[in-house]
C-alpha positions in Angstrom: 32.6 33.3 23.2 34.8 36.4 23.3 33.2 37.6 20.1 29.7 37.0 21.5 30.5 38.9 24.7 31.9 41.8 22.8 28.9 42.1 20.5 26.5 41.7 23.4 28.2 44.4 25.4 28.6 46.9 22.6 25.1 47.4 21.1 25.1 51.2 21.3 21.8 52.8 20.6 21.0 50.6 17.5 20.3 46.9 17.0 23.2 44.4 17.6 24.8 42.8 14.6 23.7 39.2 14.0 26.1 36.6 15.2 26.8 33.9 12.6 28.8 30.7 13.1 30.0 29.1 9.9 31.0 25.4 10.0 32.2 22.9 7.4 30.2 19.7 7.4 29.7 19.8 11.2 26.4 17.8 11.0 24.9 15.1 8.8 22.5 16.7 6.4 22.5 14.2 3.6 23.2 10.4 4.0 26.7 10.6 2.5 27.9 13.3 4.9 30.8 12.4 7.3 30.4 15.0 10.1 33.4 16.7 11.5 33.0 15.9 15.3 35.5 18.7 16.2 32.9 21.3 15.0 29.7 19.5 15.9 29.6 21.0 19.4 29.3 24.5 17.9 25.7 23.9 17.0 24.8 23.4 20.7 26.8 26.4 21.7 24.8 28.6 19.3 21.6 27.2 20.8 22.7 28.3 24.3 23.7 31.7 23.0 20.2 32.1 21.5 18.7 31.9 25.0 21.3 33.9 26.8 21.7 36.7 24.1 18.6 36.6 21.9 19.4 40.2 20.8 22.3 38.7 18.7 20.0 36.4 16.8 22.7 33.6 16.7 22.6 31.4 13.7 24.6 28.5 12.2 25.5 28.0 8.5 27.0 24.6 7.7 28.6 24.4 4.3 30.4 21.7 2.2 33.4 22.0 -0.1 31.1 22.7 -3.0 29.7 25.9 -1.5 31.1 29.1 -3.2 32.1 32.1 -1.2 29.5 34.2 -3.0 26.7 31.9 -1.9 27.9 32.1 1.7 28.0 35.9 1.6 24.5 36.0 0.1 23.1 33.8 2.9 24.8 35.8 5.7 23.3 39.0 4.3 19.8 37.9 3.4 18.8 35.1 5.7 15.7 36.1 7.8 16.0 36.3 11.6 13.5 33.4 12.2 15.8 31.0 10.3 18.7 30.1 12.5 20.0 26.8 11.1 20.9 26.5 7.4 23.1 24.1 5.5 24.3 23.9 1.9 25.1 20.6 0.2 26.1 20.5 -3.4 24.5 23.8 -4.1 21.2 22.9 -2.4 20.0 25.0 0.5 18.6 22.9 3.5 16.6 24.4 6.4 16.2 22.8 9.8 12.6 21.7 10.4 10.8 19.6 13.0 8.6 16.8 12.0 6.6 14.1 13.8 8.2 10.7 14.1 6.4 7.6 15.3 7.5 6.2 18.7 10.0 3.3 18.5 9.3 0.0 20.1 11.3 0.9 23.2 9.5 4.2 23.7 6.0 2.8 23.7 4.2 1.7 26.9 0.7 0.7 27.8 -1.3 2.3 30.6 -4.8 1.6 32.0 -7.4 4.3 31.4 -11.0 4.9 32.6 -12.8 6.2 29.5 -15.4 7.8 31.6 -12.8 9.9 33.4 -9.5 9.9 31.5 -8.7 11.7 28.2 -7.7 9.6 25.2 -7.1 10.5 21.6 -7.3 8.4 18.4 -4.0 8.6 16.6 -2.1 7.0 13.8 1.0 5.1 14.9 2.3 5.2 11.3 1.1 8.1 9.2 -0.7 6.9 6.1 -1.3 3.4 7.5 -5.0 3.1 8.3 -4.4 -0.2 10.1 -2.2 1.6 12.7 -5.0 3.6 14.5 -4.7 3.4 18.3 -5.9 5.1 21.4 -3.3 7.3 23.1 -3.6 8.6 26.7 -3.6 12.4 26.9 -3.3 14.8 29.9 -6.6 16.2 31.0 -7.1 19.8 32.3 -10.1 21.7 33.4 -11.5 24.3 30.9 -10.5 27.9 31.3 -12.3 31.1 30.5 -14.3 30.8 27.3 -13.8 27.0 27.1 -16.1 24.0 27.7 -15.1 20.4 28.1 -17.3 17.7 26.4 -17.4 14.0 27.0 -17.6 12.3 23.6 -20.6 9.9 23.4 -20.5 9.1 19.6 -18.8 10.1 16.5 -18.7 9.3 12.8 -16.0 8.8 10.3 -16.5 10.4 6.9 -14.4 10.6 3.7 -12.6 13.7 4.8 -11.3 11.9 7.9 -10.0 9.1 5.6 -8.1 11.6 3.4 -6.7 13.3 6.6 -5.4 9.9 7.9 -3.8 9.2 4.5 -2.1 12.6 4.6 -3.6 13.9 1.4 -5.9 16.5 3.0 -4.3 18.9 5.5 -7.3 20.9 6.7 -8.2 19.5 10.1 -10.9 22.0 10.9 -13.7 20.1 9.1 -15.0 16.6 8.8 -16.2 15.8 12.3 -19.7 15.0 13.5 -20.0 14.3 17.2 -22.6 13.8 20.0 -21.2 15.0 23.3 -22.1 15.7 26.9 -20.8 18.8 28.7 -18.5 17.5 31.4 -17.6 20.8 33.1 -19.1 24.1 32.4 -16.3 26.1 34.1 -16.5 29.8 33.4 -18.3 29.4 30.1 -21.8 28.9 31.5 -22.7 32.6 31.7 -21.5 33.1 28.1 -23.2 30.1 26.4 -25.9 28.9 28.8 -24.5 25.4 28.7 -24.6 23.3 31.9 -22.7 20.3 33.1 -24.2 17.0 31.8 -26.2 18.9 29.1 -26.2 17.0 25.7 -24.7 18.8 22.8 -23.8 18.0 19.2 -21.7 19.3 16.3 
């Protein structure tokens, strides 16, 4: 903390130096890791610092016993600012990334919906499993400037949708045919000429 305060208070006229925290197996990156709990809290501390002192671009580098000093130095000198959590295990560089995880049994709950009024989305509970499609309640909001809300009346499923559900086709901008009804015209009426309850299709 004293180092962070000193760096934050002595930036001069140029950019502040980047604040790195180097730990040794402080987190589990690969299954055989045995994290050092004494260092594990430093990751949370760096996250807090990234909000309180973003000008320092705080980052964490977690290494194992097989990481040579030269590799550590190269990482500290060349790592881009947008990457703030990096780990090395047996010479392999690992980057922290978020990914979708299906809800567990204890996290799921059922809720009644009115399909004429409430918003629902068709989702896969288990990616790649076509038998796991389900309707999921979604928050509804009124359309803003340049937007229009439509009430889905009918839709089709084509081969591109199947490939998307299986995870082998990542472009989600195509493969939809729908017949809709404008539910609210909001501020978009004067730009598109659409009216509430007007039938549209795409």
